[in-house]
N, C-alpha and C positions, 0 to 999 in steps of 0.2 A: 425331350430335354428342356429342364428347366433355363427359363427369360435371365438373366445375370441381372446381379442387383445391385446399387452404388454403392460404396461404402459411405462413411461418416464425411471426409474428405473431400471425396469428389461429387458425392451429391451437394456441400457445399458450395462448393466452385461452379456446380452445373448452374444450382440457383440464381447465384451471384450474375453468371453468363446470360443467362433469362432474364435477370433484372434490367442487364444495362439494354438487353431486344427491345424489352415492352418500352422500356423509358426513351428510346428510340424511336421504334413502328409507333406510338401513342403522342409521344412530345408531351407526357405525363411526371411526376415525380412517382416514384416507386422506394416502398420501403420492405425490407428482407427481411422478416423474423424468423426466429430460430426460438423453438420452446424448451421443453427441461429435458425432452428425451432427443432433440436434435430436430427435429420435424419443421422445416422448413416451408413458409408462403408466401406469396408474393402480395404486397398491399398496393397496389393502382391507384391515385387521386384523381378521381374522376371529377371530385366536385365542381360544378357549375359550368360539365362540359360533359358533351353527347357525346357518349361512348355505348352503341350498344353492346351489352353484355352478352348476346348470343351469338354477337358476330363471326362470321366464320374465320376471322384472323382470332379475334378472341379466344374462339374453341380451341384454334389450332395450339393458340399458347399455350393454354391450360394444358391440354395432353402433350404436347413436349416437353413440359416442365416436369408434370406427373410420371412419364416416362424415365427420364433424367436424374429423378432423383429420388423413387422408390429404397429401398422402403421409408426413407427420409423424407417424406412428401406430408406437407402439413394436413390436417382434416378436412381445409379446405385452401386447395391450392391455391385459389384468385381471390382476395377480396377488395373491395371497392370502397372507396368512398362516401361516396353515395349511399350505400347499405349500409354503413357503419353507423352504431349508436352515438361515440366518441371519438370522432376520424382523428381529432388533436392530440389527442393521446399516444396515437402514432407518427401522425406528419408533422406534430409539433414538437414530439417528445422530445426533453433535454439528452436523455444519453444516445441519441442515434446519434450512429457514427459512420461520416462521411463517405463513401466509397469512389463517387465520380461527380463532380458539379452537371451544374444546368450548361449546357453550351447550344446557344442558335435554339434550335425546334427539337432540341432533347431535353428532354427531365433529368433529373439529379435520382440519383441513386444512393440512399442509407441502408446503415442494418441496424436492427433494434433484437441486442439477444434479451432474450426471458429465463435466465436461468437460475439455478439456485446460489452457487458460487463462480466466481472469476469475473463478473463482469467488471468489477471495480480495478483490475488490472487496465482498464483504456477508458476510467472516465477520471476527469480532474475537478476537483471543487475548490473555492476559495473559504479559506477561514475567515472569522470573524476577527475586524480589525483590530489592535490592541494598541492605543497610541499613533506612534510613528511607524513600528513595526506591527506587521498579523503577529497574530497567536504562533501562526504557523512557522515563522521566522527564528522563535526561538525555541523548540523543539529538534531534538537530534533521534533520527530511527538508526537501530541498528538491529542489521535483520544479516543471516545467512542462509544460503539457497541450500547448505547442507549445513545439521544440529552436528553437536561434537565441536564446533571450533573455538570453543571460547567465549563466545557473544555476551553470556550472561558475566561471566567474571568480569568480563572487559566494561560490562555496566557501572556494576559497583565501584572498580576501580576507577573511571571516567567519574563517578559523582563523590568521589572523596575528594579527585583532584581539582574538581572546579570549586567545589566547596571550600576546600583549604585556600584558594581566591578569595573570600568572602560570598560567593555567591551562592542563593540560595535554588539550590535543586528539587526538583520533583524531577523519580523513577516511576513509570509507569508497566505496569507487569503484563504486557500485553501478547505474552506466548501462554493463552490459554489454558492451552491442552495440557499443558506440560511447563508448570509457573515454579519458577524459578529463584530468579533474584530476590524474592522478598527474602526468602532465607537469607540472605548475604546480610539483609541490610536490618533486620527485626526479628526479636524472637518471637513464637508461635503467641504469645500473650499478650505480644505490643499490638497485633495485628488489628485495625478499626473495624468496625462490625462489620463493615459493608467493602463491595470490592468490584470491581469492574462489569464482572458478568449482572451484579447487581441493577445496578443503574441502567445497562443493557435493557434483562425486563422491567424493570419498574418503572422506565419510562418510557418503553411500548406503549403503554397504558396511562401515559400520565401521571404515575404517582413517584417521583424523584425525588419529591422535596422530601428532605431531611435526612437522607442516609447521610452513614459515616464515611468516608473514602479514604480520607487519608490520613496517617499517621507520620511523628517526628522518629528518624532512626535513630533510636539510641546503640545499637549494634555498631555502628562505623563510627572511629574515633573519625573526628575532624578539629582541627585545631582554627581559632580565631573567632570570626561572627557568622559564618559560614554556614547553612545548614543541609541536609538532607532531607528530603519527605519522600514516601512512599506511597504509592496508590495500586494494591496489590489484586491479583487477578482475583480472590475472592476474598470475601471476607473472613470473618473470627467468629468458628461456632459457639454458642453461650454454653454454658455450664450443663452436666446433665442434669436435665428435666426444664431447661429454659428453652428457650422458641429453636424449630429444627432448621437447621440447614442444609438443603441439599444442592450441591455446585453440580454433580450430572447433571440433574434434572433442567438448572436453569442452562448449562451450556447445551445442550441439545436443543434448546428454543431461542438461540440468540443471534443468529447471521441472517433470518429471514429478513427481506422487506417487506414496510408493514404500510397499509394503505393509514391515510390519515384518521387522526382521532373524532374528528367532525366533520360531518357534510360540506361537501365543496372542499376541504384539506388534499393538498397534493401528497404524494405517495412521500414517503417515510424513508428510503433506502438505508443499509448497514451502515455505510458510510456518513452519513450523516447523526444516524443515531452514534454511533463511533467516537467521531465528532463532539458532541454534547456530553459524554460520559468524561471525556479527555478534559474540557472545559468545565466541567464541575469541580474537577479535583483539582485544576489551578484556582480555580475561585477561592474553595475550602483554605489553600494554602492561604491564602491571601486576606481571607478573612481574619485566620489565625494567627498569622506570620504577617507575610509581607509577597510580593508579587515574584512567581517564581522566574529567576534570571534565564533558567536553563530546563528545559524536560526534557527528559531521556525515555525513550520510546523501547523497550526492549521487547523486538518482535518475536513471534514464532518464524520458523524455517519453511523453507518449502513453497511450493504455488497454492497459497491458501489465500481466502480472501483480508485475514488478521492485516498479513503481510500486504497484500496489496492496497489496501486503508492508507496502511501505516508509511507505505514511500510512497503510493502516486499522490495522497489527499493530507497528512496530514505533517509530514514532515517538511524543514526547510531545509537540512542536511541530512542524508543518506549513506552511511556507514555501508560498505557494502563487505561482508568480510571473506573472502577467497584463499585456498588453501591450492598451491597450482597441481592440482591433477585434472583428467579430463571429464571425471563427473563435475566439478565446480562451473568448468567453464560451458558444459555441453548446457548445463541449469541457468547462467547465468544468460546464457545467448537467447535461449527458448525467451527465458523474462524480457529482453530489451527488444526480441522479433515483436512482440506482444505492444511495447513503446513506439517500435520503427512503425507501425502501421496505423498508427496516429501521430502525421508529422507536427502537430501543434502542442500536442503534451510532449512528445518527443525535447522539442526545444525548451520545451519549459522544465521536462526533468533535468537532463543532461547535468547542467551545472551543479545539481544540488545536491549529484553522486559523487560519494570518491569509495575508491578501494580500499580495503583493510587490508594487508599479507599478515592472516593469524597463523597465529602455532610457526612463527619464520627460525628454523633453528638458524642462530649466528656465527656458531664455531664449524669453519671451513665450509661455510656455504657463499662464497664472495660473489661467485657467477649466480646463483639462485633469486636473488630479489629483481635485478636486471632481467632476466628472465622471464619471471613475474609478470613485470612491466611490461615486454614485450607482447606477451600474452592479452594482456589487460586491454594496451594499447589497439590493437589490430580488436579486439572486439569489441572496442567503443569505435571504433574508424569501418567498421566494415556495417553498423547498424546505427547509434546514436549521433553520431559526429555529422557533419554534411563533408559531401563525397567530391573530392578537388576534381573533380573530371564534371562537374555541372555546367549548363551550359546559360546558369540563371546568372545574369549581370546587374552590377550594380548593389549585389547582396553583397557582405562581409560572413564570408564564407568560417563558420567555426569549426576549426580540424587541429586540435592542437598538437605539435609535435612527442615524440615518442621521450624526448629530455627534457618535457616542460614539467614542474616537480609541482605544482599547483593546478595540473589539469583534473580532472575526474580519475584519470585510467590513473596517477601516480600512484604506487601502493604505497599506506602508512605501515609499518611493521611494527608487531608485537613480538617481540623474542620469547624463545620458548626454552625451557630449563629443565630436566629433570625433578627437580625441585620441588617444580607446580604441580607432579604428580603425584598423587593422593594426600595436596591439602585438606585441610577439614576446618572453611573458616568457621563452624559453628563451635568448634574447639578453642583454636585458637583467634580471637576479633582480634589479635592485632595483625591481622596479617597482611593486610594491606601497606604495615609499615615498616614489614621485612624486606631486605636491603636489594633480596633477589625478585621482588616484585616492583619492586620501586625501578629497576634497573630494566625487568621487561617491558614494562609499559611507561617507560619514559618518554619515548619521542610520540608514542600515541597522542597521551592525554594534549602535551604540549601544542600536539599539532592541531587537533581538537580545539582545543581554546583559542589558536588562533583564529581557528574557523570561524568563530560564533560570534554573535552582533553582542557587545559591551554591555556590562552590567545593569541593571535599571537603576536608575539616581537615586539616589537618601531622598526620600523629603522634607523639606524644609522646617528646622522646630518657628513655632510662632512666637 
C-alpha cells in the first residue's frame, strides 16, 4: 500500500508549521519559499551563527519536513544563509510576507512566494508623488469579480459625467484580454499608434521612449471645457503594407517579473512596470493638454494580476461591482481573505473600497438594496473591518455600522432597465445623453464625483 502524500494546501500548512518549529528551535529567522509548482523549502538565516548543518536535530527537521510536504517539497528542502550566494535576496526581500514576528529567543518567520501570477494581491507599493496628492489618489479602479456586470459601460458614462464638470479625464483600458472601453470612446481609426501592452513590452527592454499612447476621445459627447482621453489596451495597426502589429504575441509576454536592465539593478516586478505605463499615459496627456484630474482604470475581472495590481497598487478609490448572488460574494470573500492575511495591507485598502450595486432593478425591488447592503457589510465585518471583540486597548476600531452611507460596504446603485439591453454605442454616439441612461447612472456618477479629490487648479496667466 503506497504511503499517503500531502495535497497542496496541507503541504503548505505543514511547511509553515515546520518553519515556526525551526525558528523556535534554533532561534534564527526563517523564510518559507514556494516555487511556481508549489514546492516549498525552508531558508534558515544562520549567517554569523554556529549551526552544524549535519547535526542530528537539523537532519531530523529536514526528514520531518520532507515527509510532511511530499510531493510539494522543494529540490533543496533546507537551505542556509551561510551557503547562499546572495542571502539578502531572500532574508531582506521587500515582498516577504510576515507570518510570525521575532519574539525573545524565537526567530521570525516570513513567506516568499515565487509564482507566475498571484503575488500582487498581497503586495502594496507607493506611487510617485504628484504635488500635494499622489498619482494614485486621482485614480479610480472599476472592477468586478464576475464579468458581464456593466463595468465597462459604467466607465464610459462616468468619464463623460466627470468631463461634463470641467475635468480632464483619462480612461485606461486594462482589460487586456478582452478590451472593450476603447470602442465606447473612440473610432478605430482614431486610436493612438500604441497601447498599454506596447509600453509593457518596450519598457521591459528600456525602449519605451517615443510611444504614442493616448488619444482624445472624439466619440463621447462632452459639453464645456472638459476632456476625455483614452489609453487603449492595444494600438492601431497601420494600413496594409505598414509595420506589423502582433497584439497576441505581446500579450503573452507582459506579466512576468523582470530582472533589472543593468548589473546591480533590482527586480522590476509587473506591478512597477504597469505603474510606469500608466504614468507615461498621464504624462502624455499633460504634454498634449493638461494634467488629468482623474484617471479611470477599467480593470479586467477575476483573480488576475491586472486586477491585483489595479486594486492593490494603482488606485486611490476602487469600485467593486457586485450582483447579489452567491458566486459574487464567494469571489469577493476569497479576495478579501487574501488581503486579510496581511493586516497592514488590509488597513490601507479597506477605506479605498466601495461596493457598486450593478444592474440593480429598481421596480418592485425595495428590499433588494438593503439586502445587498447587509451581505456586503457582513463580508467586510468578517474580513477587513476590525473585530469588535478584540483585546487591543487604546486603538480606535474601524467597524462602520450597516446604516453608514459612507462606509465601504454601502452600495452605490446603478439601475437596470430593458432599454439598456441591445444598446449599440457604435451606432448611437449620443447614447450617454439618452434619458434612461442618465437616470440609470445618476446616483452612481454623482456619488463617485463626491468621493474624488478636487480638480487641479488652473495655472495662473502671467
